[in-house]
C-alpha positions, 0 to 999 in steps of 0.5 A, spaced: 518 139 803 523 143 802 522 150 804 524 156 799 528 161 803 524 168 803 529 174 800 531 177 807 530 184 803 523 182 802 522 181 810 525 187 811 521 191 806 515 187 809 517 189 816 517 182 818 521 183 824 516 188 827 510 183 826 514 178 830 516 183 836 508 184 836 506 177 836 512 176 842 508 181 846 502 176 846 506 170 849 506 168 856 512 164 857 519 165 854 519 158 851 513 161 847 517 167 845 523 163 843 518 160 838 515 166 835 523 168 834 524 162 830 517 163 825 518 164 818 513 165 812 512 159 808 512 160 800 507 153 800 499 155 800 498 148 803 502 150 809 500 157 809 492 154 810 494 149 815 498 154 819 491 159 818 487 153 821 491 152 827 491 160 828 483 160 827 483 154 832 487 157 837 483 163 837 477 160 838 479 156 844 482 163 847 475 166 845 471 161 848 476 162 855 478 154 854 483 153 860 489 151 856 494 150 863 
């Protein structure tokens, strides 16, 4: 599926760079921080839903204090 590019002006208006900077503070190693810097929003509903599911699973694991190492 080809990704539709999000208008850079929209990203600036939404202060997406600030969202990424905040998210980056929650990473525990440089590789994770690098992945955060590469994130871009999607314009596809099914992709957004998949990402939200993954985020929910990760949050549940963190809240259950699952050892991820």
